[in-house]
All heavy atoms as a GROMACS GRO file, in nm:
protein
  601
    1LYS      N    1   0.084  -0.119   0.000
    1LYS     CA    2   0.000   0.000   0.000
    1LYS      C    3   0.088   0.124   0.000
    1LYS      O    4   0.196   0.127   0.057
    1LYS     CB    5  -0.089   0.002   0.125
    1LYS     CG    6  -0.194  -0.106   0.125
    1LYS     CD    7  -0.304  -0.068   0.032
    1LYS     CE    8  -0.412  -0.175   0.034
    1LYS     NZ    9  -0.516  -0.148  -0.059
    2ASN      N   10   0.037   0.230  -0.061
    2ASN     CA   11   0.109   0.355  -0.070
    2ASN      C   12   0.082   0.438   0.055
    2ASN      O   13  -0.020   0.502   0.066
    2ASN     CB   14   0.062   0.431  -0.194
    2ASN     CG   15   0.141   0.557  -0.219
    2ASN    OD1   16   0.227   0.593  -0.140
    2ASN    ND2   17   0.110   0.625  -0.328
    3LYS      N   18   0.174   0.433   0.151
    3LYS     CA   19   0.157   0.507   0.276
    3LYS      C   20   0.248   0.629   0.280
    3LYS      O   21   0.278   0.681   0.384
    3LYS     CB   22   0.191   0.416   0.395
    3LYS     CG   23   0.104   0.293   0.404
    3LYS     CD   24  -0.038   0.328   0.432
    3LYS     CE   25  -0.119   0.200   0.449
    3LYS     NZ   26  -0.260   0.223   0.447
    4GLY      N   27   0.292   0.677   0.166
    4GLY     CA   28   0.389   0.784   0.159
    4GLY      C   29   0.520   0.721   0.116
    4GLY      O   30   0.536   0.600   0.120
    5CYS      N   31   0.613   0.803   0.069
    5CYS     CA   32   0.736   0.744   0.018
    5CYS      C   33   0.855   0.835   0.043
    5CYS      O   34   0.839   0.950   0.079
    5CYS     CB   35   0.723   0.714  -0.131
    5CYS     SG   36   0.703   0.862  -0.229
    6ARG      N   37   0.971   0.783   0.021
    6ARG     CA   38   1.095   0.859   0.038
    6ARG      C   39   1.188   0.836  -0.081
    6ARG      O   40   1.307   0.831  -0.066
    6ARG     CB   41   1.166   0.815   0.165
    6ARG     CG   42   1.084   0.835   0.290
    6ARG     CD   43   1.162   0.788   0.412
    6ARG     NE   44   1.080   0.786   0.529
    6ARG     CZ   45   1.058   0.890   0.608
    6ARG    NH1   46   1.109   1.005   0.580
    6ARG    NH2   47   0.982   0.878   0.715
    7CYS      N   48   1.130   0.822  -0.202
    7CYS     CA   49   1.212   0.783  -0.316
    7CYS      C   50   1.262   0.901  -0.397
    7CYS      O   51   1.328   0.883  -0.498
    7CYS     CB   52   1.137   0.686  -0.406
    7CYS     SG   53   0.990   0.758  -0.480
    8GLY      N   54   1.234   1.025  -0.359
    8GLY     CA   55   1.282   1.139  -0.434
    8GLY      C   56   1.305   1.259  -0.344
    8GLY      O   57   1.269   1.258  -0.228
    9THR      N   58   1.365   1.363  -0.398
    9THR     CA   59   1.393   1.480  -0.317
    9THR      C   60   1.274   1.576  -0.312
    9THR      O   61   1.245   1.632  -0.209
    9THR     CB   62   1.517   1.553  -0.370
    9THR    OG1   63   1.498   1.583  -0.508
    9THR    CG2   64   1.641   1.467  -0.354
   10MET      N   65   1.206   1.597  -0.425
   10MET     CA   66   1.087   1.681  -0.425
   10MET      C   67   0.969   1.596  -0.381
   10MET      O   68   0.951   1.485  -0.429
   10MET     CB   69   1.059   1.738  -0.565
   10MET     CG   70   0.944   1.836  -0.565
   10MET     SD   71   0.921   1.920  -0.722
   10MET     CE   72   0.855   1.786  -0.820
   11ARG      N   73   0.888   1.648  -0.290
   11ARG     CA   74   0.777   1.569  -0.238
   11ARG      C   75   0.650   1.650  -0.238
   11ARG      O   76   0.652   1.772  -0.233
   11ARG     CB   77   0.808   1.524  -0.095
   11ARG     CG   78   0.929   1.434  -0.090
   11ARG     CD   79   0.944   1.371   0.046
   11ARG     NE   80   1.064   1.291   0.046
   11ARG     CZ   81   1.154   1.293   0.142
   11ARG    NH1   82   1.138   1.370   0.245
   11ARG    NH2   83   1.261   1.217   0.134
   12LEU      N   84   0.539   1.580  -0.243
   12LEU     CA   85   0.407   1.640  -0.230
   12LEU      C   86   0.354   1.606  -0.092
   12LEU      O   87   0.376   1.497  -0.042
   12LEU     CB   88   0.311   1.583  -0.334
   12LEU     CG   89   0.348   1.602  -0.479
   12LEU    CD1   90   0.255   1.519  -0.567
   12LEU    CD2   91   0.340   1.747  -0.518
   13LYS      N   92   0.281   1.700  -0.034
   13LYS     CA   93   0.222   1.673   0.098
   13LYS      C   94   0.071   1.670   0.082
   13LYS      O   95   0.011   1.762   0.029
   13LYS     CB   96   0.262   1.782   0.196
   13LYS     CG   97   0.209   1.759   0.335
   13LYS     CD   98   0.257   1.867   0.430
   13LYS     CE   99   0.207   1.840   0.569
   13LYS     NZ  100   0.248   1.947   0.661
   14ALA      N  101   0.011   1.562   0.126
   14ALA     CA  102  -0.134   1.547   0.124
   14ALA      C  103  -0.174   1.473   0.250
   14ALA      O  104  -0.122   1.366   0.280
   14ALA     CB  105  -0.179   1.470   0.000
   15ARG      N  106  -0.264   1.533   0.327
   15ARG     CA  107  -0.308   1.472   0.453
   15ARG      C  108  -0.191   1.439   0.544
   15ARG      O  109  -0.183   1.332   0.602
   15ARG     CB  110  -0.389   1.346   0.428
   15ARG     CG  111  -0.534   1.369   0.398
   15ARG     CD  112  -0.617   1.326   0.521
   15ARG     NE  113  -0.756   1.350   0.496
   15ARG     CZ  114  -0.848   1.254   0.487
   15ARG    NH1  115  -0.815   1.130   0.503
   15ARG    NH2  116  -0.972   1.287   0.465
   16ASP      N  117  -0.096   1.530   0.555
   16ASP     CA  118   0.020   1.515   0.644
   16ASP      C  119   0.109   1.397   0.608
   16ASP      O  120   0.186   1.350   0.690
   16ASP     CB  121  -0.021   1.507   0.790
   16ASP     CG  122  -0.088   1.636   0.836
   16ASP    OD1  123  -0.047   1.744   0.789
   16ASP    OD2  124  -0.180   1.629   0.918
   17LYS      N  125   0.100   1.346   0.486
   17LYS     CA  126   0.189   1.241   0.438
   17LYS      C  127   0.267   1.296   0.320
   17LYS      O  128   0.216   1.378   0.245
   17LYS     CB  129   0.110   1.117   0.396
   17LYS     CG  130   0.042   1.050   0.512
   17LYS     CD  131  -0.028   0.926   0.467
   17LYS     CE  132  -0.100   0.865   0.588
   17LYS     NZ  133  -0.164   0.742   0.558
   18LEU      N  134   0.390   1.252   0.306
   18LEU     CA  135   0.474   1.297   0.197
   18LEU      C  136   0.479   1.193   0.086
   18LEU      O  137   0.492   1.074   0.114
   18LEU     CB  138   0.616   1.324   0.248
   18LEU     CG  139   0.628   1.436   0.351
   18LEU    CD1  140   0.771   1.447   0.399
   18LEU    CD2  141   0.580   1.568   0.294
   19TYR      N  142   0.469   1.239  -0.038
   19TYR     CA  143   0.474   1.152  -0.154
   19TYR      C  144   0.569   1.211  -0.257
   19TYR      O  145   0.564   1.331  -0.283
   19TYR     CB  146   0.337   1.140  -0.221
   19TYR     CG  147   0.230   1.079  -0.134
   19TYR    CD1  148   0.155   1.156  -0.048
   19TYR    CD2  149   0.203   0.942  -0.141
   19TYR    CE1  150   0.056   1.100   0.031
   19TYR    CE2  151   0.105   0.885  -0.062
   19TYR     CZ  152   0.032   0.965   0.023
   19TYR     OH  153  -0.066   0.909   0.102
   20HIS      N  154   0.653   1.129  -0.318
   20HIS     CA  155   0.728   1.170  -0.435
   20HIS      C  156   0.624   1.186  -0.546
   20HIS      O  157   0.530   1.106  -0.554
   20HIS     CB  158   0.831   1.062  -0.470
   20HIS     CG  159   0.918   1.098  -0.584
   20HIS    ND1  160   0.901   1.044  -0.708
   20HIS    CD2  161   1.023   1.183  -0.593
   20HIS    CE1  162   0.992   1.093  -0.789
   20HIS    NE2  163   1.067   1.178  -0.724
   21PRO      N  164   0.635   1.287  -0.634
   21PRO     CA  165   0.532   1.307  -0.737
   21PRO      C  166   0.502   1.182  -0.820
   21PRO      O  167   0.387   1.157  -0.855
   21PRO     CB  168   0.590   1.418  -0.824
   21PRO     CG  169   0.676   1.496  -0.730
   21PRO     CD  170   0.735   1.393  -0.636
   22ASP      N  171   0.603   1.102  -0.850
   22ASP     CA  172   0.579   0.980  -0.930
   22ASP      C  173   0.511   0.870  -0.849
   22ASP      O  174   0.465   0.771  -0.907
   22ASP     CB  175   0.709   0.927  -0.988
   22ASP     CG  176   0.765   1.020  -1.094
   22ASP    OD1  177   0.687   1.100  -1.150
   22ASP    OD2  178   0.886   1.013  -1.122
   23CYS      N  179   0.506   0.882  -0.716
   23CYS     CA  180   0.445   0.780  -0.631
   23CYS      C  181   0.308   0.823  -0.579
   23CYS      O  182   0.246   0.750  -0.503
   23CYS     CB  183   0.537   0.749  -0.513
   23CYS     SG  184   0.696   0.684  -0.564
   24PHE      N  185   0.261   0.941  -0.620
   24PHE     CA  186   0.132   0.992  -0.576
   24PHE      C  187   0.026   0.932  -0.667
   24PHE      O  188  -0.019   0.993  -0.764
   24PHE     CB  189   0.133   1.145  -0.583
   24PHE     CG  190   0.017   1.212  -0.517
   24PHE    CD1  191  -0.004   1.197  -0.380
   24PHE    CD2  192  -0.070   1.290  -0.589
   24PHE    CE1  193  -0.112   1.260  -0.318
   24PHE    CE2  194  -0.178   1.353  -0.528
   24PHE     CZ  195  -0.197   1.338  -0.392
   25MET      N  196  -0.010   0.806  -0.639
   25MET     CA  197  -0.095   0.732  -0.731
   25MET      C  198  -0.202   0.652  -0.658
   25MET      O  199  -0.192   0.626  -0.539
   25MET     CB  200  -0.010   0.639  -0.818
   25MET     CG  201   0.069   0.538  -0.740
   25MET     SD  202   0.177   0.435  -0.843
   25MET     CE  203   0.288   0.556  -0.909
   26CYS      N  204  -0.302   0.614  -0.734
   26CYS     CA  205  -0.413   0.532  -0.683
   26CYS      C  206  -0.360   0.396  -0.639
   26CYS      O  207  -0.284   0.332  -0.712
   26CYS     CB  208  -0.519   0.516  -0.792
   26CYS     SG  209  -0.656   0.408  -0.747
   27ASP      N  210  -0.400   0.352  -0.521
   27ASP     CA  211  -0.357   0.222  -0.470
   27ASP      C  212  -0.415   0.106  -0.552
   27ASP      O  213  -0.363  -0.004  -0.547
   27ASP     CB  214  -0.399   0.205  -0.324
   27ASP     CG  215  -0.305   0.277  -0.229
   27ASP    OD1  216  -0.204   0.334  -0.274
   27ASP    OD2  217  -0.333   0.278  -0.107
   28ASP      N  218  -0.525   0.130  -0.626
   28ASP     CA  219  -0.585   0.023  -0.705
   28ASP      C  220  -0.529   0.014  -0.846
   28ASP      O  221  -0.482  -0.090  -0.890
   28ASP     CB  222  -0.737   0.040  -0.714
   28ASP     CG  223  -0.809  -0.018  -0.594
   28ASP    OD1  224  -0.745  -0.083  -0.510
   28ASP    OD2  225  -0.930   0.004  -0.584
   29CYS      N  226  -0.533   0.126  -0.920
   29CYS     CA  227  -0.497   0.120  -1.062
   29CYS      C  228  -0.360   0.179  -1.094
   29CYS      O  229  -0.311   0.162  -1.204
   29CYS     CB  230  -0.603   0.187  -1.148
   29CYS     SG  231  -0.614   0.366  -1.126
   30GLY      N  232  -0.301   0.252  -1.000
   30GLY     CA  233  -0.168   0.307  -1.023
   30GLY      C  234  -0.164   0.434  -1.105
   30GLY      O  235  -0.056   0.483  -1.137
   31ILE      N  236  -0.279   0.494  -1.136
   31ILE     CA  237  -0.280   0.619  -1.212
   31ILE      C  238  -0.223   0.730  -1.125
   31ILE      O  239  -0.248   0.734  -1.004
   31ILE     CB  240  -0.422   0.653  -1.262
   31ILE    CG1  241  -0.418   0.766  -1.363
   31ILE    CG2  242  -0.514   0.689  -1.147
   31ILE    CD1  243  -0.550   0.791  -1.434
   32ASN      N  244  -0.142   0.818  -1.185
   32ASN     CA  245  -0.084   0.928  -1.109
   32ASN      C  246  -0.193   1.031  -1.079
   32ASN      O  247  -0.270   1.069  -1.167
   32ASN     CB  248   0.031   0.992  -1.187
   32ASN     CG  249   0.109   1.087  -1.098
   32ASN    OD1  250   0.063   1.196  -1.069
   32ASN    ND2  251   0.226   1.044  -1.056
   33LEU      N  252  -0.200   1.075  -0.953
   33LEU     CA  253  -0.306   1.164  -0.908
   33LEU      C  254  -0.263   1.309  -0.894
   33LEU      O  255  -0.339   1.392  -0.846
   33LEU     CB  256  -0.360   1.114  -0.773
   33LEU     CG  257  -0.415   0.971  -0.776
   33LEU    CD1  258  -0.447   0.925  -0.635
   33LEU    CD2  259  -0.537   0.962  -0.865
   34LYS      N  260  -0.142   1.340  -0.937
   34LYS     CA  261  -0.088   1.475  -0.916
   34LYS      C  262  -0.176   1.584  -0.976
   34LYS      O  263  -0.196   1.687  -0.915
   34LYS     CB  264   0.053   1.482  -0.976
   34LYS     CG  265   0.123   1.611  -0.947
   34LYS     CD  266   0.263   1.607  -1.004
   34LYS     CE  267   0.324   1.745  -1.006
   34LYS     NZ  268   0.438   1.752  -1.092
   35GLN      N  269  -0.230   1.565  -1.094
   35GLN     CA  270  -0.315   1.666  -1.158
   35GLN      C  271  -0.462   1.627  -1.157
   35GLN      O  272  -0.540   1.677  -1.237
   35GLN     CB  273  -0.268   1.687  -1.303
   35GLN     CG  274  -0.125   1.735  -1.316
   35GLN     CD  275  -0.102   1.871  -1.252
   35GLN    OE1  276  -0.189   1.958  -1.256
   35GLN    NE2  277   0.012   1.888  -1.191
   36ARG      N  278  -0.499   1.535  -1.069
   36ARG     CA  279  -0.638   1.488  -1.062
   36ARG      C  280  -0.688   1.500  -0.917
   36ARG      O  281  -0.612   1.522  -0.826
   36ARG     CB  282  -0.646   1.340  -1.102
   36ARG     CG  283  -0.611   1.315  -1.245
   36ARG     CD  284  -0.608   1.164  -1.271
   36ARG     NE  285  -0.608   1.132  -1.412
   36ARG     CZ  286  -0.501   1.135  -1.488
   36ARG    NH1  287  -0.384   1.171  -1.439
   36ARG    NH2  288  -0.509   1.104  -1.617
   37GLY      N  289  -0.817   1.478  -0.900
   37GLY     CA  290  -0.871   1.469  -0.765
   37GLY      C  291  -0.823   1.340  -0.702
   37GLY      O  292  -0.796   1.242  -0.770
   38TYR      N  293  -0.809   1.340  -0.570
   38TYR     CA  294  -0.767   1.219  -0.500
   38TYR      C  295  -0.852   1.204  -0.376
   38TYR      O  296  -0.910   1.300  -0.326
   38TYR     CB  297  -0.618   1.223  -0.465
   38TYR     CG  298  -0.581   1.334  -0.369
   38TYR    CD1  299  -0.581   1.312  -0.231
   38TYR    CD2  300  -0.548   1.460  -0.415
   38TYR    CE1  301  -0.548   1.412  -0.143
   38TYR    CE2  302  -0.514   1.561  -0.327
   38TYR     CZ  303  -0.515   1.537  -0.191
   38TYR     OH  304  -0.484   1.638  -0.104
   39PHE      N  305  -0.859   1.081  -0.327
   39PHE     CA  306  -0.945   1.049  -0.214
   39PHE      C  307  -0.871   0.958  -0.119
   39PHE      O  308  -0.804   0.864  -0.161
   39PHE     CB  309  -1.072   0.977  -0.263
   39PHE     CG  310  -1.154   1.061  -0.358
   39PHE    CD1  311  -1.121   1.068  -0.492
   39PHE    CD2  312  -1.260   1.136  -0.311
   39PHE    CE1  313  -1.194   1.147  -0.579
   39PHE    CE2  314  -1.334   1.215  -0.397
   39PHE     CZ  315  -1.301   1.221  -0.532
   40PHE      N  316  -0.882   0.985   0.011
   40PHE     CA  317  -0.828   0.896   0.113
   40PHE      C  318  -0.943   0.815   0.171
   40PHE      O  319  -1.045   0.870   0.211
   40PHE     CB  320  -0.763   0.976   0.227
   40PHE     CG  321  -0.626   1.026   0.195
   40PHE    CD1  322  -0.608   1.154   0.147
   40PHE    CD2  323  -0.517   0.944   0.212
   40PHE    CE1  324  -0.482   1.202   0.117
   40PHE    CE2  325  -0.390   0.991   0.182
   40PHE     CZ  326  -0.372   1.119   0.135
   41ILE      N  327  -0.927   0.685   0.172
   41ILE     CA  328  -1.023   0.595   0.238
   41ILE      C  329  -0.940   0.503   0.326
   41ILE      O  330  -0.857   0.426   0.275
   41ILE     CB  331  -1.106   0.514   0.136
   41ILE    CG1  332  -1.184   0.608   0.045
   41ILE    CG2  333  -1.199   0.418   0.210
   41ILE    CD1  334  -1.257   0.540  -0.068
   42GLU      N  335  -0.960   0.514   0.457
   42GLU     CA  336  -0.886   0.433   0.553
   42GLU      C  337  -0.735   0.437   0.526
   42GLU      O  338  -0.668   0.336   0.516
   42GLU     CB  339  -0.937   0.289   0.552
   42GLU     CG  340  -1.081   0.279   0.596
   42GLU     CD  341  -1.135   0.138   0.590
   42GLU    OE1  342  -1.059   0.045   0.554
   42GLU    OE2  343  -1.253   0.120   0.622
   43ASP      N  344  -0.680   0.558   0.510
   43ASP     CA  345  -0.537   0.584   0.490
   43ASP      C  346  -0.482   0.533   0.358
   43ASP      O  347  -0.361   0.526   0.341
   43ASP     CB  348  -0.453   0.527   0.605
   43ASP     CG  349  -0.471   0.608   0.733
   43ASP    OD1  350  -0.499   0.729   0.722
   43ASP    OD2  351  -0.458   0.550   0.841
   44SER      N  352  -0.566   0.495   0.265
   44SER     CA  353  -0.521   0.458   0.132
   44SER      C  354  -0.563   0.567   0.035
   44SER      O  355  -0.663   0.636   0.056
   44SER     CB  356  -0.579   0.324   0.088
   44SER     OG  357  -0.525   0.220   0.168
   45LEU      N  358  -0.488   0.582  -0.073
   45LEU     CA  359  -0.510   0.688  -0.170
   45LEU      C  360  -0.573   0.628  -0.296
   45LEU      O  361  -0.526   0.525  -0.346
   45LEU     CB  362  -0.373   0.748  -0.203
   45LEU     CG  363  -0.364   0.878  -0.279
   45LEU    CD1  364  -0.435   0.990  -0.204
   45LEU    CD2  365  -0.217   0.913  -0.300
   46TYR      N  366  -0.680   0.692  -0.347
   46TYR     CA  367  -0.752   0.639  -0.462
   46TYR      C  368  -0.789   0.749  -0.560
   46TYR      O  369  -0.810   0.864  -0.520
   46TYR     CB  370  -0.882   0.568  -0.420
   46TYR     CG  371  -0.859   0.450  -0.332
   46TYR    CD1  372  -0.878   0.459  -0.194
   46TYR    CD2  373  -0.815   0.329  -0.384
   46TYR    CE1  374  -0.855   0.350  -0.112
   46TYR    CE2  375  -0.793   0.220  -0.303
   46TYR     CZ  376  -0.812   0.230  -0.167
   46TYR     OH  377  -0.788   0.123  -0.087
   47CYS      N  378  -0.803   0.711  -0.687
   47CYS     CA  379  -0.860   0.800  -0.787
   47CYS      C  380  -1.012   0.805  -0.764
   47CYS      O  381  -1.066   0.726  -0.687
   47CYS     CB  382  -0.828   0.751  -0.929
   47CYS     SG  383  -0.904   0.592  -0.972
   48GLU      N  384  -1.079   0.896  -0.832
   48GLU     CA  385  -1.224   0.911  -0.811
   48GLU      C  386  -1.300   0.784  -0.845
   48GLU      O  387  -1.389   0.742  -0.772
   48GLU     CB  388  -1.277   1.027  -0.896
   48GLU     CG  389  -1.423   1.056  -0.872
   48GLU     CD  390  -1.472   1.182  -0.941
   48GLU    OE1  391  -1.390   1.255  -0.999
   48GLU    OE2  392  -1.594   1.206  -0.935
   49THR      N  393  -1.263   0.718  -0.955
   49THR     CA  394  -1.333   0.595  -0.996
   49THR      C  395  -1.324   0.487  -0.890
   49THR      O  396  -1.426   0.427  -0.852
   49THR     CB  397  -1.272   0.542  -1.128
   49THR    OG1  398  -1.289   0.641  -1.229
   49THR    CG2  399  -1.340   0.413  -1.171
   50HIS      N  400  -1.203   0.463  -0.836
   50HIS     CA  401  -1.187   0.355  -0.739
   50HIS      C  402  -1.235   0.394  -0.600
   50HIS      O  403  -1.278   0.308  -0.523
   50HIS     CB  404  -1.043   0.305  -0.739
   50HIS     CG  405  -1.012   0.229  -0.865
   50HIS    ND1  406  -0.932   0.279  -0.963
   50HIS    CD2  407  -1.059   0.109  -0.908
   50HIS    CE1  408  -0.928   0.190  -1.063
   50HIS    NE2  409  -1.004   0.088  -1.033
   51ALA      N  410  -1.233   0.524  -0.568
   51ALA     CA  411  -1.290   0.568  -0.441
   51ALA      C  412  -1.441   0.544  -0.442
   51ALA      O  413  -1.497   0.491  -0.347
   51ALA     CB  414  -1.259   0.716  -0.417
   52LYS      N  415  -1.506   0.578  -0.554
   52LYS     CA  416  -1.651   0.557  -0.563
   52LYS      C  417  -1.685   0.408  -0.557
   52LYS      O  418  -1.788   0.370  -0.501
   52LYS     CB  419  -1.705   0.618  -0.693
   52LYS     CG  420  -1.717   0.768  -0.688
   52LYS     CD  421  -1.776   0.820  -0.817
   52LYS     CE  422  -1.799   0.970  -0.810
   52LYS     NZ  423  -1.858   1.021  -0.934
   53ALA      N  424  -1.598   0.324  -0.613
   53ALA     CA  425  -1.623   0.180  -0.611
   53ALA      C  426  -1.614   0.124  -0.469
   53ALA      O  427  -1.676   0.023  -0.438
   53ALA     CB  428  -1.523   0.109  -0.702
   54ARG      N  429  -1.540   0.191  -0.381
   54ARG     CA  430  -1.523   0.143  -0.244
   54ARG      C  431  -1.626   0.198  -0.147
   54ARG      O  432  -1.639   0.149  -0.036
   54ARG     CB  433  -1.383   0.178  -0.194
   54ARG     CG  434  -1.277   0.101  -0.267
   54ARG     CD  435  -1.139   0.137  -0.217
   54ARG     NE  436  -1.041   0.053  -0.280
   54ARG     CZ  437  -1.014  -0.072  -0.246
   54ARG    NH1  438  -1.078  -0.128  -0.146
   54ARG    NH2  439  -0.924  -0.142  -0.310
   55VAL      N  440  -1.696   0.303  -0.186
   55VAL     CA  441  -1.792   0.369  -0.097
   55VAL      C  442  -1.933   0.327  -0.135
   55VAL      O  443  -1.973   0.338  -0.249
   55VAL     CB  444  -1.778   0.522  -0.106
   55VAL    CG1  445  -1.886   0.590  -0.024
   55VAL    CG2  446  -1.640   0.566  -0.060
   56GLN      N  447  -2.006   0.277  -0.039
   56GLN     CA  448  -2.145   0.238  -0.061
   56GLN      C  449  -2.235   0.340   0.010
   56GLN      O  450  -2.244   0.340   0.132
   56GLN     CB  451  -2.171   0.098  -0.004
   56GLN     CG  452  -2.090  -0.011  -0.072
   56GLN     CD  453  -2.123  -0.022  -0.220
   56GLN    OE1  454  -2.238  -0.016  -0.259
   56GLN    NE2  455  -2.020  -0.038  -0.301
   57PRO      N  456  -2.300   0.428  -0.068
   57PRO     CA  457  -2.388   0.527  -0.004
   57PRO      C  458  -2.517   0.461   0.046
   57PRO      O  459  -2.551   0.351   0.003
   57PRO     CB  460  -2.419   0.624  -0.119
   57PRO     CG  461  -2.409   0.540  -0.241
   57PRO     CD  462  -2.298   0.440  -0.212
   58PRO      N  463  -2.589   0.529   0.136
   58PRO     CA  464  -2.718   0.476   0.180
   58PRO      C  465  -2.812   0.461   0.061
   58PRO      O  466  -2.800   0.533  -0.038
   58PRO     CB  467  -2.770   0.583   0.277
   58PRO     CG  468  -2.650   0.661   0.317
   58PRO     CD  469  -2.554   0.654   0.201
   59GLU      N  470  -2.904   0.368   0.069
   59GLU     CA  471  -2.997   0.344  -0.040
   59GLU      C  472  -3.071   0.471  -0.078
   59GLU      O  473  -3.117   0.545   0.008
   59GLU     CB  474  -3.098   0.235   0.000
   59GLU     CG  475  -3.181   0.185  -0.116
   59GLU     CD  476  -3.266   0.066  -0.079
   59GLU    OE1  477  -3.227  -0.010   0.012
   59GLU    OE2  478  -3.371   0.049  -0.143
   60GLY      N  479  -3.078   0.496  -0.207
   60GLY     CA  480  -3.146   0.616  -0.256
   60GLY      C  481  -3.056   0.736  -0.273
   60GLY      O  482  -3.100   0.841  -0.318
   61TYR      N  483  -2.928   0.724  -0.239
   61TYR     CA  484  -2.834   0.835  -0.252
   61TYR      C  485  -2.722   0.795  -0.348
   61TYR      O  486  -2.690   0.678  -0.363
   61TYR     CB  487  -2.772   0.870  -0.117
   61TYR     CG  488  -2.870   0.932  -0.021
   61TYR    CD1  489  -2.947   0.852   0.062
   61TYR    CD2  490  -2.888   1.069  -0.014
   61TYR    CE1  491  -3.039   0.907   0.150
   61TYR    CE2  492  -2.979   1.126   0.073
   61TYR     CZ  493  -3.054   1.044   0.155
   61TYR     OH  494  -3.144   1.100   0.241
   62ASP      N  495  -2.661   0.895  -0.410
   62ASP     CA  496  -2.548   0.874  -0.499
   62ASP      C  497  -2.421   0.923  -0.432
   62ASP      O  498  -2.424   1.011  -0.346
   62ASP     CB  499  -2.566   0.952  -0.630
   62ASP     CG  500  -2.679   0.896  -0.714
   62ASP    OD1  501  -2.701   0.773  -0.711
   62ASP    OD2  502  -2.745   0.976  -0.784
   63VAL      N  503  -2.307   0.867  -0.475
   63VAL     CA  504  -2.178   0.917  -0.428
   63VAL      C  505  -2.148   1.045  -0.505
   63VAL      O  506  -2.157   1.049  -0.627
   63VAL     CB  507  -2.066   0.814  -0.454
   63VAL    CG1  508  -1.931   0.872  -0.416
   63VAL    CG2  509  -2.093   0.687  -0.376
   64VAL      N  510  -2.115   1.150  -0.433
   64VAL     CA  511  -2.081   1.278  -0.495
   64VAL      C  512  -1.939   1.313  -0.455
   64VAL      O  513  -1.903   1.307  -0.338
   64VAL     CB  514  -2.178   1.390  -0.448
   64VAL    CG1  515  -2.137   1.523  -0.507
   64VAL    CG2  516  -2.320   1.354  -0.486
   65ALA      N  517  -1.857   1.348  -0.552
   65ALA     CA  518  -1.718   1.386  -0.524
   65ALA      C  519  -1.714   1.528  -0.469
   65ALA      O  520  -1.768   1.621  -0.528
   65ALA     CB  521  -1.635   1.377  -0.651
   66VAL      N  522  -1.652   1.543  -0.354
   66VAL     CA  523  -1.634   1.674  -0.292
   66VAL      C  524  -1.486   1.687  -0.262
   66VAL      O  525  -1.422   1.593  -0.214
   66VAL     CB  526  -1.716   1.685  -0.160
   66VAL    CG1  527  -1.694   1.820  -0.096
   66VAL    CG2  528  -1.863   1.662  -0.188
   67TYR      N  529  -1.429   1.803  -0.290
   67TYR     CA  530  -1.284   1.821  -0.277
   67TYR      C  531  -1.247   1.927  -0.173
   67TYR      O  532  -1.176   2.021  -0.203
   67TYR     CB  533  -1.224   1.862  -0.412
   67TYR     CG  534  -1.246   1.762  -0.522
   67TYR    CD1  535  -1.352   1.777  -0.609
   67TYR    CD2  536  -1.161   1.654  -0.537
   67TYR    CE1  537  -1.373   1.685  -0.711
   67TYR    CE2  538  -1.181   1.562  -0.638
   67TYR     CZ  539  -1.288   1.578  -0.724
   67TYR     OH  540  -1.307   1.488  -0.823
   68PRO      N  541  -1.294   1.917  -0.050
   68PRO     CA  542  -1.260   2.024   0.046
   68PRO      C  543  -1.114   2.023   0.088
   68PRO      O  544  -1.060   2.126   0.124
   68PRO     CB  545  -1.350   1.994   0.166
   68PRO     CG  546  -1.371   1.847   0.158
   68PRO     CD  547  -1.375   1.814   0.010
   69ASN      N  548  -1.048   1.908   0.086
   69ASN     CA  549  -0.909   1.899   0.132
   69ASN      C  550  -0.817   1.853   0.020
   69ASN      O  551  -0.720   1.782   0.044
   69ASN     CB  552  -0.899   1.800   0.250
   69ASN     CG  553  -0.981   1.848   0.367
   69ASN    OD1  554  -0.975   1.964   0.402
   69ASN    ND2  555  -1.058   1.759   0.425
   70SER      N  556  -0.846   1.893  -0.102
   70SER     CA  557  -0.770   1.836  -0.214
   70SER      C  558  -0.642   1.914  -0.244
   70SER      O  559  -0.576   1.886  -0.342
   70SER     CB  560  -0.858   1.831  -0.339
   70SER     OG  561  -0.896   1.961  -0.376
   71LYS      N  562  -0.607   2.011  -0.160
   71LYS     CA  563  -0.487   2.088  -0.185
   71LYS      C  564  -0.363   2.001  -0.170
   71LYS      O  565  -0.347   1.929  -0.073
   71LYS     CB  566  -0.479   2.205  -0.087
   71LYS     CG  567  -0.365   2.300  -0.115
   71LYS     CD  568  -0.376   2.422  -0.027
   71LYS     CE  569  -0.277   2.407   0.085
   71LYS     NZ  570  -0.269   2.522   0.174
   72VAL      N  571  -0.276   2.007  -0.269
   72VAL     CA  572  -0.149   1.934  -0.266
   72VAL      C  573  -0.040   2.038  -0.255
   72VAL      O  574  -0.034   2.133  -0.333
   72VAL     CB  575  -0.129   1.849  -0.394
   72VAL    CG1  576   0.008   1.786  -0.395
   72VAL    CG2  577  -0.237   1.745  -0.405
   73GLU      N  578   0.047   2.024  -0.156
   73GLU     CA  579   0.155   2.120  -0.135
   73GLU      C  580   0.287   2.057  -0.174
   73GLU      O  581   0.313   1.943  -0.146
   73GLU     CB  582   0.164   2.158   0.014
   73GLU     CG  583   0.037   2.210   0.074
   73GLU     CD  584   0.050   2.221   0.225
   73GLU    OE1  585   0.163   2.239   0.273
   73GLU    OE2  586  -0.053   2.213   0.292
   74LEU      N  587   0.372   2.136  -0.237
   74LEU     CA  588   0.509   2.094  -0.261
   74LEU      C  589   0.590   2.124  -0.136
   74LEU      O  590   0.579   2.232  -0.080
   74LEU     CB  591   0.569   2.169  -0.380
   74LEU     CG  592   0.517   2.131  -0.518
   74LEU    CD1  593   0.580   2.221  -0.622
   74LEU    CD2  594   0.549   1.987  -0.549
   75VAL      N  595   0.667   2.029  -0.089
   75VAL     CA  596   0.751   2.051   0.029
   75VAL      C  597   0.895   2.016  -0.002
   75VAL      O  598   0.925   1.947  -0.096
   75VAL     CB  599   0.702   1.970   0.151
   75VAL    CG1  600   0.570   2.025   0.199
   75VAL    CG2  601   0.690   1.822   0.118
   0.00000   0.00000   0.00000
């Protein structure tokens, strides 16, 4: 699982974890999330497609992507 990495000098910070830009990817499909929305579910990082596949909304409701904490900082 991608719990942050130390494989490069430039890093991205998301949810207080550091990621090398090339390692900032979906835990399921491996797509790079640097220029896309990203989602944390139980400390794992996912693209929107795989995050929605893991979330089961209550009956009668749809999953809606909301990006309140989607800021990625270079550190």
